[in-house]
C-alpha positions as CSV (number, residue, x, y, z in Angstrom):
1,M,11.8,-5.4,-28.1
2,R,12.7,-2.6,-29.4
3,S,9.8,-1.5,-31.1
4,T,8.3,-2.0,-27.6
5,L,11.1,0.5,-26.3
6,L,10.3,3.1,-29.2
7,L,6.5,2.2,-28.6
8,V,6.9,3.4,-24.3
9,S,9.0,6.4,-25.6
10,G,5.8,7.5,-27.4
11,I,3.8,7.1,-24.5
12,V,6.2,9.3,-22.1
13,L,6.1,12.0,-24.8
14,L,2.3,11.6,-24.9
15,I,2.1,12.0,-21.2
16,I,4.3,15.1,-21.2
17,C,2.8,16.9,-24.2
18,S,-0.8,16.2,-22.8
19,V,0.3,17.4,-19.3
20,Y,2.0,20.1,-21.4
21,Q,-1.4,21.1,-23.4
22,I,-3.7,20.9,-20.2
23,Q,-1.7,23.2,-18.5
24,Q,-1.8,25.4,-21.5
25,V,-5.6,25.2,-22.2
26,S,-6.1,25.9,-17.9
27,D,-4.0,29.1,-18.2
28,K,-5.6,30.3,-21.9
29,T,-7.4,32.9,-19.9
30,E,-4.4,34.1,-17.3
31,L,-3.0,36.6,-19.6
32,K,0.8,37.2,-19.9
33,P,2.1,40.6,-19.1
34,N,1.8,43.2,-22.0
35,S,-1.0,41.7,-23.5
36,T,-5.0,42.0,-23.4
37,S,-7.7,39.9,-24.6
38,I,-10.6,41.4,-26.2
39,E,-13.8,40.4,-25.1
40,E,-16.4,42.1,-27.1
41,W,-16.9,43.1,-31.0
42,E,-19.2,43.5,-33.8
43,Y,-20.4,41.2,-36.3
44,Q,-23.1,41.0,-39.6
45,W,-23.7,37.4,-41.6
46,L,-23.5,37.8,-45.2
47,N,-24.5,35.8,-48.0
48,P,-22.3,36.6,-51.1
49,P,-23.0,34.9,-54.6
50,K,-22.2,31.2,-54.2
51,E,-20.1,31.3,-57.4
52,E,-18.1,34.3,-56.7
53,A,-14.6,33.6,-55.6
54,F,-13.7,34.7,-51.8
55,S,-12.2,38.6,-52.0
56,S,-11.9,40.6,-49.1
57,A,-14.4,43.2,-50.9
58,W,-17.3,41.1,-49.6
59,A,-16.6,43.1,-46.3
60,A,-17.9,46.2,-48.1
61,D,-21.6,44.3,-48.7
62,A,-21.7,44.6,-44.9
63,S,-24.7,47.4,-43.7
64,P,-23.5,50.0,-41.6
65,N,-27.0,49.8,-39.7
66,N,-27.0,46.3,-39.1
67,W,-23.4,45.7,-37.0
68,Q,-24.7,43.3,-33.9
69,H,-23.1,43.4,-30.7
70,A,-21.0,40.2,-29.0
71,D,-19.1,39.7,-25.5
72,S,-19.0,37.3,-22.9
73,N,-22.0,37.9,-21.8
74,H,-23.9,38.1,-25.3
75,P,-22.1,35.6,-27.0
76,M,-23.0,35.1,-31.1
77,P,-25.5,32.8,-32.2
78,K,-24.9,30.1,-34.6
79,R,-25.3,31.1,-38.0
80,V,-28.3,32.1,-39.6
81,N,-30.2,32.2,-42.8
82,N,-27.5,30.1,-44.4
83,A,-24.8,32.6,-44.0
84,D,-21.7,31.9,-46.1
85,A,-19.4,34.4,-44.9
86,L,-19.0,36.2,-41.3
87,V,-17.3,39.6,-41.1
88,L,-16.1,40.8,-37.6
89,R,-15.4,44.4,-36.9
90,I,-13.1,44.6,-33.9
91,S,-12.1,47.8,-31.6
92,L,-8.3,48.0,-30.7
93,P,-7.9,49.3,-27.7
94,T,-5.0,52.0,-26.7
95,I,-1.9,50.8,-28.4
96,E,1.1,50.9,-25.7
97,W,3.6,48.6,-27.1
98,N,6.6,49.8,-29.4
99,T,6.1,46.5,-31.2
100,P,2.3,46.0,-31.0
101,G,1.1,42.9,-32.7
102,I,-3.1,40.9,-32.7
103,W,-3.0,37.3,-32.3
104,L,-6.3,36.0,-33.8
105,K,-5.8,32.8,-32.4
106,R,-8.7,30.6,-33.1
107,V,-10.9,32.0,-35.8
108,Y,-13.0,29.5,-38.4
109,G,-13.1,29.7,-41.9
110,T,-11.9,28.2,-44.8
111,A,-10.9,31.6,-46.2
112,V,-9.8,34.6,-44.0
113,S,-9.0,38.5,-45.0
114,V,-8.0,40.3,-42.3
115,S,-7.6,44.5,-43.0
116,F,-8.3,47.7,-41.3
117,E,-11.7,49.5,-41.6
118,Q,-10.7,52.6,-43.7
119,Q,-8.0,51.0,-45.3
120,P,-9.7,47.8,-47.4
121,T,-6.7,46.3,-48.4
122,P,-5.7,43.5,-46.9
123,I,-3.0,43.0,-44.2
124,Y,-3.6,39.1,-44.2
125,Q,-5.5,36.7,-46.4
126,I,-5.7,32.9,-46.4
127,E,-7.8,30.7,-48.8
128,R,-8.0,27.0,-48.6
129,T,-9.4,24.7,-51.0
130,Y,-10.7,22.1,-48.5
131,S,-13.0,22.1,-45.6
132,Y,-10.5,22.2,-42.6
133,D,-11.6,25.9,-41.1
134,V,-9.0,26.4,-37.9
135,N,-7.0,29.5,-38.4
136,Y,-5.1,31.4,-36.5
137,M,-2.4,34.5,-37.2
138,L,-0.3,36.9,-35.8
139,L,-0.3,39.9,-37.1
140,P,2.3,43.0,-36.5
141,L,0.5,46.4,-36.0
142,E,1.6,50.0,-37.2
143,N,4.2,51.6,-34.6
144,A,2.3,53.1,-31.7
145,A,4.6,56.1,-32.1
146,D,2.4,57.7,-34.6
147,N,-1.0,58.0,-32.5
148,S,-2.3,60.2,-35.8
149,K,-2.0,57.0,-37.7
150,L,-3.7,54.6,-35.5
151,A,-6.3,56.6,-35.0
152,D,-7.9,55.9,-38.1
153,K,-6.7,52.1,-38.1
154,S,-8.3,51.9,-34.6
155,K,-11.0,49.2,-36.0
156,L,-9.6,45.7,-37.6
157,I,-12.1,43.9,-40.2
158,V,-11.6,40.1,-40.1
159,L,-13.8,38.2,-43.2
160,L,-14.4,34.5,-42.9
161,R,-15.9,32.4,-45.5
162,L,-17.5,29.8,-43.8
163,S,-17.4,26.0,-43.9
164,D,-20.8,24.2,-44.2
165,E,-20.6,21.9,-41.1
166,R,-19.5,24.7,-38.6
167,Q,-22.2,26.5,-37.0
168,S,-20.4,28.0,-33.9
169,L,-17.8,30.5,-34.3
170,E,-17.2,32.3,-31.2
171,P,-13.2,33.9,-32.1
172,E,-10.3,34.3,-29.6
173,I,-8.4,37.9,-29.8
174,I,-5.3,38.9,-28.0
175,V,-3.6,42.1,-28.7
176,G,-0.4,42.6,-27.0
177,D,3.7,43.0,-27.9
178,Y,4.4,41.1,-31.0
179,F,7.7,39.7,-30.0
180,Q,6.4,38.7,-26.4
181,M,3.6,36.9,-28.2
182,Q,5.5,35.5,-30.8
183,P,7.4,32.3,-29.2
184,E,4.0,31.0,-28.0
185,Y,2.6,31.4,-31.2
186,E,5.6,29.7,-32.7
187,R,4.7,26.4,-30.3
188,Y,0.8,26.6,-30.5
189,G,0.0,23.3,-32.1
190,L,3.1,22.2,-32.6
191,I,2.3,19.5,-29.5
192,E,0.0,17.4,-31.9
193,L,2.7,17.4,-34.6
194,I,5.5,16.2,-32.0
195,F,3.8,12.9,-30.9
196,G,1.2,12.6,-33.6
197,S,4.5,12.2,-36.0
198,S,6.3,10.3,-33.3
199,F,3.2,7.4,-33.3
200,M,3.2,7.1,-36.4
201,F,6.8,6.7,-36.8
202,I,7.0,3.5,-33.9
203,A,4.1,2.1,-36.1
204,L,6.6,2.3,-39.3
205,I,9.3,0.8,-37.0
206,M,7.3,-1.7,-35.7
207,M,6.4,-2.5,-39.0
208,T,9.4,-3.9,-39.7
209,C,9.8,-6.4,-37.3
210,L,7.0,-8.8,-39.7
211,F,9.6,-10.2,-41.5
212,F,11.0,-11.8,-38.1
213,L,7.3,-12.9,-36.5
214,K,5.9,-16.0,-37.0
215,R,2.8,-16.4,-39.3
216,E,0.4,-16.6,-36.3
217,Q,1.5,-13.4,-34.6
218,I,1.7,-11.2,-38.0
219,V,-2.3,-10.7,-37.6
220,L,-1.7,-9.7,-34.0
221,W,1.2,-7.3,-34.6
222,M,0.2,-5.7,-37.8
223,S,-3.3,-4.9,-36.0
224,L,-1.1,-3.2,-33.3
225,C,0.8,-1.3,-35.9
226,L,-2.3,-0.3,-37.7
227,I,-4.0,0.9,-34.4
228,I,-1.1,3.3,-33.4
229,L,-0.5,4.4,-36.5
230,C,-4.1,5.3,-36.5
231,L,-4.0,7.0,-33.8
232,G,-0.9,8.7,-34.5
233,E,-2.7,10.1,-38.1
234,I,-5.6,11.2,-36.2
235,I,-3.1,13.4,-33.4
236,L,-1.5,14.6,-36.4
237,A,-4.3,15.8,-38.2
238,Y,-6.0,17.4,-35.4
239,S,-3.2,19.9,-35.2
240,P,-4.2,23.8,-36.6
241,A,-0.1,23.5,-37.0
242,L,-0.1,21.5,-39.7
243,Y,-2.6,23.3,-41.9
244,H,-1.0,26.6,-41.2
245,H,2.8,25.2,-41.5
246,F,1.7,22.9,-45.0
247,Q,-1.2,25.1,-46.3
248,A,-0.8,23.3,-49.6
249,H,-1.0,20.1,-48.6
250,G,-4.1,19.8,-46.5
251,E,-6.2,17.8,-49.0
252,P,-4.2,14.7,-48.3
253,F,-3.9,15.5,-44.3
254,L,-7.5,15.3,-44.2
255,A,-8.1,12.5,-46.7
256,L,-5.4,10.3,-44.3
257,F,-7.4,11.7,-41.2
258,D,-10.8,10.1,-42.3
259,L,-9.2,6.6,-43.6
260,A,-7.4,6.7,-39.5
261,L,-10.9,7.0,-38.3
262,F,-12.6,4.4,-40.5
263,L,-9.9,1.8,-40.2
264,L,-9.1,2.1,-36.3
265,T,-12.4,0.8,-35.2
266,P,-12.0,-2.5,-37.7
267,A,-8.1,-2.4,-36.6
268,V,-8.7,-2.7,-32.8
269,A,-11.4,-5.6,-33.5
270,V,-8.9,-8.1,-34.9
271,F,-6.8,-7.1,-32.1
272,F,-8.9,-7.9,-29.4
273,E,-9.8,-11.0,-31.6
274,N,-6.6,-12.1,-31.4
275,V,-5.9,-11.3,-27.6
276,L,-9.6,-12.7,-25.9
277,G,-10.1,-14.8,-28.8
278,Q,-13.9,-15.2,-30.4
279,G,-15.4,-14.1,-27.4
280,I,-18.5,-14.7,-25.4
281,Y,-20.6,-17.2,-27.8
282,G,-18.3,-15.7,-30.5
283,L,-19.4,-12.0,-30.2
284,L,-16.0,-11.1,-31.1
285,R,-15.6,-12.7,-34.5
286,K,-19.0,-11.5,-35.2
287,F,-18.5,-8.2,-34.7
288,R,-15.0,-8.2,-36.5
289,I,-17.1,-10.2,-39.5
290,A,-19.9,-7.4,-39.6
291,L,-17.4,-4.4,-39.2
292,M,-15.5,-5.5,-42.2
293,P,-18.2,-4.9,-45.1
294,V,-19.3,-1.9,-43.4
295,T,-16.2,-0.4,-42.9
296,V,-15.5,-1.3,-46.9
297,I,-18.9,0.2,-48.1
298,V,-18.2,3.2,-45.6
299,I,-14.4,4.0,-47.4
300,V,-16.3,3.2,-50.8
301,L,-18.8,6.3,-50.2
302,W,-16.0,8.2,-49.2
303,A,-13.8,8.1,-51.8
304,L,-17.3,8.4,-54.5
305,G,-17.9,11.4,-52.5
306,K,-14.4,12.6,-52.5
307,T,-14.3,12.4,-56.5
308,I,-17.3,12.0,-58.7
309,V,-20.4,12.1,-56.4
310,P,-19.5,15.1,-54.3
311,A,-23.2,15.0,-52.9
312,I,-22.7,12.2,-50.5
313,S,-21.8,14.3,-47.4
314,I,-18.5,13.3,-45.8
315,S,-19.1,14.7,-42.5
316,L,-22.0,12.3,-42.0
317,L,-19.9,9.1,-42.9
318,Q,-16.8,10.6,-40.6
319,V,-19.6,11.0,-37.7
320,V,-22.4,8.1,-37.8
321,P,-20.6,5.1,-38.5
322,L,-17.7,5.6,-36.3
323,T,-20.1,6.9,-33.3
324,V,-22.0,3.4,-33.7
325,C,-19.4,1.5,-34.2
326,V,-17.2,2.9,-31.3
327,S,-20.7,2.6,-29.0
328,I,-21.2,-1.0,-30.1
329,Q,-17.7,-2.1,-29.2
330,F,-17.7,-0.4,-26.5
331,V,-20.6,-1.9,-24.9
332,I,-19.5,-5.2,-26.3
333,L,-16.3,-5.2,-24.5
334,T,-17.8,-3.9,-21.6
335,I,-19.9,-6.9,-21.4
336,H,-16.5,-9.1,-22.1
337,A,-14.3,-7.1,-19.0
338,I,-17.0,-8.2,-16.9
339,W,-17.0,-11.7,-17.6
340,Y,-13.1,-11.8,-17.9
341,A,-12.5,-10.2,-14.8
342,W,-15.6,-12.9,-13.2
343,K,-13.2,-15.8,-15.1
344,G,-9.9,-14.0,-13.8
345,N,-8.3,-13.2,-16.9
346,R,-5.7,-10.2,-16.3
347,D,-5.2,-9.4,-20.3
348,A,-8.7,-9.5,-21.0
349,I,-9.3,-7.0,-18.0
350,L,-6.5,-4.5,-18.8
351,I,-7.2,-4.3,-22.8
352,S,-11.0,-4.2,-22.0
353,V,-10.4,-1.4,-18.9
354,G,-8.3,0.5,-21.2
355,Y,-10.0,1.1,-24.2
356,S,-13.4,1.3,-22.1
357,I,-12.0,4.7,-20.4
358,F,-11.0,5.5,-24.0
359,S,-14.4,5.3,-25.5
360,I,-16.4,6.8,-22.8
361,I,-13.8,10.3,-23.2
362,S,-14.1,10.5,-26.8
363,I,-17.9,9.5,-26.9
364,T,-18.0,12.5,-24.3
365,E,-15.6,14.8,-26.4
366,I,-17.8,14.0,-29.4
367,I,-20.8,14.9,-27.7
368,N,-19.7,18.3,-26.1
369,Y,-18.7,19.0,-29.7
370,F,-22.0,18.7,-31.2
371,Q,-22.9,21.1,-28.2
372,D,-20.2,23.6,-28.8
373,E,-18.4,23.5,-32.2
374,T,-16.1,25.3,-30.9
375,Y,-15.0,22.8,-28.1
376,H,-11.1,22.2,-28.2
377,L,-10.9,18.3,-27.9
378,I,-7.9,17.4,-25.8
379,Y,-9.0,14.9,-22.7
380,W,-9.4,12.2,-25.6
381,K,-5.3,11.9,-25.1
382,W,-5.6,10.9,-21.7
383,G,-8.2,7.9,-22.9
384,L,-5.7,7.0,-25.7
385,L,-2.6,7.0,-23.1
386,A,-5.1,4.7,-20.7
387,F,-5.4,2.5,-23.8
388,L,-2.1,2.2,-25.4
389,L,-0.8,1.6,-21.6
390,S,-3.3,-1.3,-21.4
391,L,-1.9,-2.6,-25.0
392,I,1.6,-2.4,-24.0
393,A,0.6,-4.3,-20.6
394,V,-0.8,-7.1,-22.5
395,M,2.1,-7.5,-25.1
396,G,4.6,-7.2,-22.3
397,R,2.7,-9.7,-20.6
398,Q,2.4,-12.1,-23.6
399,F,6.3,-11.3,-24.5
400,S,7.0,-12.8,-20.6
401,R,4.8,-15.7,-21.1
402,D,6.6,-16.4,-24.6
403,H,9.7,-15.9,-23.2
404,D,8.9,-18.5,-19.9
405,R,7.3,-20.7,-22.0
406,L,10.5,-20.6,-24.4
407,V,12.7,-21.4,-21.5
408,K,10.4,-24.2,-20.2
409,Y,10.5,-25.6,-23.6
410,S,14.5,-25.0,-23.7
411,Q,14.7,-27.1,-20.0
412,E,12.5,-29.7,-21.2
413,Q,14.2,-30.2,-24.5
414,E,17.3,-30.3,-22.5
415,L,16.3,-33.3,-20.0
416,F,14.6,-34.6,-23.0
417,N,18.0,-35.1,-24.3
418,R,19.9,-35.9,-21.8
419,E,17.3,-39.1,-20.9
420,I,17.5,-40.0,-24.1
421,Q,21.3,-40.6,-24.0
422,R,20.9,-41.9,-20.8
423,S,18.4,-44.6,-22.4
424,E,20.9,-45.2,-24.9
425,K,23.5,-45.4,-22.7
426,M,21.6,-48.3,-20.5
427,E,20.1,-49.8,-23.3
428,L,23.6,-50.4,-24.6
429,I,24.6,-51.2,-21.2
430,S,21.6,-53.7,-20.7
431,H,22.4,-55.8,-23.5
432,L,26.1,-56.0,-22.8
433,A,25.7,-57.0,-19.2
434,A,22.8,-59.6,-20.5
435,S,25.2,-61.2,-23.3
436,I,29.0,-61.5,-21.2
437,A,28.4,-61.2,-17.3
438,H,27.4,-64.8,-17.2
439,E,30.2,-65.4,-19.3
440,I,32.5,-63.5,-17.4
441,R,31.9,-64.3,-14.2
442,N,32.0,-68.4,-14.1
443,P,36.1,-68.1,-15.0
444,L,36.7,-65.7,-12.4
445,Q,35.1,-67.8,-10.0
446,V,37.4,-70.5,-10.9
447,T,40.4,-68.3,-11.3
448,R,39.7,-66.8,-7.8
449,G,39.6,-70.4,-6.5
450,F,43.1,-71.4,-7.9
451,I,44.8,-68.5,-7.0
452,Q,43.4,-69.4,-3.5
453,L,44.8,-72.7,-3.6
454,V,48.3,-71.7,-5.0
455,G,48.2,-69.2,-2.0
456,E,48.1,-71.2,0.7
457,K,51.5,-73.2,-0.8
458,A,53.4,-69.6,-1.5
459,V,56.1,-67.9,0.2
460,D,55.3,-64.3,2.0
461,K,56.0,-62.4,-0.7
462,D,54.3,-64.5,-3.0
463,R,51.4,-64.6,-1.2
464,Q,51.2,-61.1,-1.0
465,F,50.9,-60.5,-4.7
466,L,48.2,-64.0,-4.6
467,K,46.3,-61.8,-2.3
468,V,46.0,-58.5,-4.4
469,A,45.1,-60.6,-7.0
470,V,42.2,-62.1,-5.3
471,Q,41.0,-58.7,-4.3
472,E,41.3,-57.3,-7.6
473,L,39.3,-60.5,-8.7
474,D,36.5,-59.8,-6.0
475,R,36.1,-56.1,-7.3
476,A,35.7,-57.3,-10.7
477,S,32.9,-59.8,-9.6
478,S,31.4,-57.1,-7.7
479,I,31.2,-54.9,-10.9
480,I,29.7,-57.8,-12.9
481,T,26.8,-58.3,-10.0
482,E,26.5,-54.8,-10.6
483,F,26.0,-55.2,-14.1
484,L,23.5,-57.8,-13.8
485,T,21.3,-56.3,-11.7
486,F,21.5,-53.3,-13.7
487,A,20.4,-55.6,-16.7
488,K,17.2,-57.0,-15.2
489,P,16.3,-54.7,-12.4
490,E,12.9,-56.1,-12.1
491,L,12.3,-56.6,-8.2
492,E,12.1,-59.9,-6.8
493,D,10.3,-61.1,-3.6
494,V,8.0,-57.8,-3.7
495,K,6.2,-57.2,-0.3
496,T,5.4,-54.4,2.2
497,L,8.1,-53.0,3.2
498,N,8.4,-50.8,6.7
499,I,10.5,-48.3,5.7
500,S,11.6,-47.3,9.2
501,E,12.7,-50.9,10.4
502,E,15.0,-51.1,6.9
503,L,16.9,-47.7,7.3
504,Y,17.1,-49.4,11.2
505,Q,18.9,-52.2,9.7
506,I,20.5,-50.2,7.2
507,Q,21.9,-48.0,9.8
508,D,23.5,-50.7,12.1
509,I,25.1,-51.9,9.1
510,L,26.6,-48.6,8.0
511,T,27.5,-47.3,11.5
512,P,31.0,-49.0,11.4
513,L,31.7,-47.8,8.3
514,A,31.1,-44.3,9.3
515,A,32.8,-44.3,12.3
516,M,35.9,-45.5,10.4
517,Q,34.9,-42.4,7.9
518,S,35.3,-40.4,11.4
519,A,31.5,-39.4,10.8
520,R,28.2,-40.1,12.2
521,L,25.2,-41.2,10.7
522,D,21.6,-40.1,11.9
523,L,18.4,-41.1,11.3
524,L,15.2,-39.3,12.0
525,L,12.4,-40.7,11.8
526,T,8.7,-38.6,12.2
527,E,6.6,-41.5,12.2
528,S,6.9,-45.2,12.4
529,D,4.7,-46.6,10.0
530,L,6.0,-46.0,6.3
531,Y,5.5,-48.9,4.3
532,V,6.0,-49.3,0.6
533,M,5.9,-52.2,-1.7
534,G,9.4,-53.5,-3.0
535,S,12.2,-55.6,-2.9
536,A,14.0,-55.5,0.4
537,E,17.3,-56.9,-0.9
538,K,17.1,-53.9,-3.4
539,F,15.7,-51.3,-1.3
540,K,18.8,-51.6,1.0
541,Q,21.1,-52.1,-1.9
542,A,20.2,-48.9,-3.2
543,I,19.7,-46.8,0.1
544,I,23.3,-48.1,1.2
545,N,25.0,-47.0,-2.2
546,I,23.6,-43.4,-1.5
547,I,25.0,-43.6,2.4
548,K,28.2,-44.6,1.0
549,N,28.4,-42.5,-1.5
550,S,27.8,-39.5,1.2
551,L,30.4,-40.9,3.6
552,E,32.9,-41.3,1.3
553,A,32.5,-37.4,0.3
554,I,33.0,-36.3,4.0
555,A,36.9,-35.5,4.2
556,K,36.3,-33.5,7.4
557,D,36.3,-34.9,11.1
558,D,32.9,-33.3,12.2
559,G,31.3,-35.1,9.2
560,S,27.6,-36.1,9.3
561,V,25.2,-38.2,7.4
562,T,21.3,-37.3,8.1
563,V,18.5,-39.9,6.9
564,H,15.2,-38.4,6.9
565,A,12.1,-40.5,6.4
566,R,8.7,-39.2,6.1
567,K,5.1,-39.4,5.0
568,D,3.3,-36.8,2.4
569,E,-0.2,-37.7,1.2
570,S,0.5,-40.8,-0.8
571,K,4.3,-40.7,-1.0
572,I,6.6,-41.6,1.0
573,I,9.7,-38.9,0.9
574,I,13.4,-40.3,2.2
575,R,16.1,-37.4,2.3
576,I,19.5,-38.2,2.6
577,T,21.6,-35.4,3.5
578,D,25.6,-35.2,4.2
579,N,27.9,-32.0,4.6
580,G,30.3,-33.0,2.8
581,E,32.5,-31.5,-0.3
582,G,29.4,-31.2,-2.4
583,I,29.1,-31.6,-6.4
584,D,29.9,-29.1,-9.1
585,P,26.3,-28.3,-11.1
586,E,27.8,-29.7,-14.1
587,K,28.5,-32.9,-12.4
588,L,25.1,-32.9,-10.6
589,D,22.9,-33.6,-13.7
590,K,25.5,-36.0,-15.0
591,L,24.7,-38.3,-11.7
592,G,23.1,-41.7,-12.6
593,E,25.0,-42.2,-15.9
594,P,26.8,-45.1,-17.0
595,Y,30.7,-44.5,-16.1
596,F,30.7,-41.2,-14.5
597,S,31.8,-40.8,-10.8
598,S,33.8,-38.3,-9.2
599,K,35.5,-41.4,-7.3
600,S,38.8,-41.6,-8.6
601,K,38.3,-46.0,-8.7
602,G,34.8,-45.3,-9.0
603,T,32.8,-46.8,-12.1
604,G,29.4,-44.8,-11.9
605,L,27.6,-48.3,-11.7
606,G,26.4,-47.7,-8.2
607,L,24.4,-44.7,-8.6
608,M,23.2,-45.8,-12.1
609,V,21.8,-49.4,-10.1
610,T,20.1,-47.4,-7.8
611,F,18.3,-45.1,-10.2
612,R,16.8,-48.6,-11.8
613,I,16.0,-50.0,-8.6
614,I,14.2,-46.7,-7.5
615,E,12.6,-46.5,-10.9
616,A,11.4,-50.2,-10.5
617,M,9.6,-49.3,-7.2
618,K,7.5,-46.6,-9.5
619,G,9.8,-43.8,-6.9
620,T,11.9,-40.8,-8.2
621,I,15.5,-39.8,-7.4
622,R,16.9,-36.0,-7.6
623,F,19.8,-34.8,-5.9
624,S,20.9,-30.9,-5.0
625,S,24.3,-29.6,-4.0
626,T,26.0,-27.0,-3.5
627,K,29.9,-27.2,-3.1
628,G,31.7,-26.9,-0.2
629,I,28.0,-27.5,1.9
630,G,27.0,-30.6,1.1
631,T,24.8,-32.8,-1.2
632,E,20.8,-34.1,-0.4
633,A,19.6,-36.9,-2.2
634,I,15.3,-37.1,-2.5
635,I,14.0,-40.3,-3.2
636,Q,9.9,-40.5,-3.3
637,L,8.1,-43.5,-3.6
638,P,4.4,-44.4,-3.6
639,A,3.1,-44.9,0.2
640,S,1.6,-48.7,0.7
641,E,-1.2,-49.6,3.3
642,S,0.0,-51.2,6.2
643,P,0.1,-54.6,5.8
644,V,-2.6,-57.0,7.4
645,P,-1.7,-59.2,10.1
646,L,-2.7,-62.9,9.5
647,K,-5.3,-64.1,12.5
648,T,-4.5,-67.7,14.4
649,E,-6.7,-69.9,15.8
């Protein structure tokens, strides 16, 4: 649960950062006050000796007569003649600020040197030993108060050593007040640093949960952690601020970026297989099996290209396998999205739609990048947002289903345990009833007869005592009769019963008892032909037990007991409702257990016998009650066909 909350927090952070970054990109042409964008410059392509170390002196090799002009209407062409360096000559505008500065917002080169045309000593120089070539820098210019000094420095020379892959090199340059541009310069690229590292932190925190998961859940959870970790590293390594602030550690950052690209697709494949299953004709499983050796081979070739075989093209390994695998995976998931949508699998629909959005946006961004290598990838993060939201939705649904299954299992386990306890108690009582009921009943009847004989000759006070003794013997005999009924619940004289007729007879029997309790006994029948199979005597005993309990629970003068019977498809449903005092929830579950009764002189055997009779008739009985409102007993019995009358000749 904590990991899920962290993941949600990361998504919220992603939304905020993406909105902010898109706003920044959309506003890049709207300059702040006291700043000017430089839209034109001069350039030359250079081919210094390959074995020569980078030096600002390369700019001196530029021919005074070979400068070419570039502006918004005539952009720079792609690099020509396999040039290894580019020199820009930028004419600075009239300096109108007390603290002027120039912000080279995006220039491309693995080494950069900035100097004034008449002063070859660099005011800024950086050289990288790795292939990342996106740079930005904010440089202070001389104080504008000394105009004569600025006149001979009105042109800025920017020397770039080019990387092997990039062909388009359009720079973005702004001149303005140094201190006004500084806050935006310091924030530049930090958005990716923040939520890229946030996602990596979230993934690492989620990995700590692996110790608490079951073995069958580890693969799914680990693949999700790996997906979030790879996406976090990709976002982090895409930020130019990372290499600007941590220049010395750029090589390991790029290595991790490559590994994240290689591992993302197989991690997604494993996750989908665990969520959706093997797929149509085992397609997801087959793709995952085929993808694993491809990933291993690509990583091995990448490692060789980084170490002992530099001839291997790292950029080719990054682009071709990734684009091909993502495209194939996109097609597979699109097919599964349509298939599972038809089947109504919501998890498959959510995760397939999320990944499809991510794949479409990512492929579109890659195509735009190939068309213009200065294109700034940003909208893929919205695809990432949709993908991660789908993962969260699926995991949330799984957690919800697991919780529901756990609750259901706990309830079933509790009912099962109660049923076991009830069965054990009933089995014990059955043995007791079968072994001693007959042996006790006969002496009781003999004793009752002698007490009656003695009672006829006794005086008034003794006769009263003997009368009480006979009543208690009758009560004991009644309990023994219930024991015998419980011990032998099998129905005798089974025939088709008309429930309507039986209930009318029961109403006639119990109406005087209801009047004594100042209550009313109502019978509601929606139809007269309600038939079940059973013993009329046993059925009456069960219904009378329930109605008597309802009447005894009524403590007010306007009490009522309502008996309602109806047919529902193949079942006869009898509802016995009272407006008595009700039963506490903890006591409600114990109804039908031996020796449990809410009455002071009750034994609990009456309802226990009722349960056994209903079960013998292949029916069910359950109770619902609200304290202070009343109780309802619901009996369901299998319906029977009406008896065929005998033909008389």
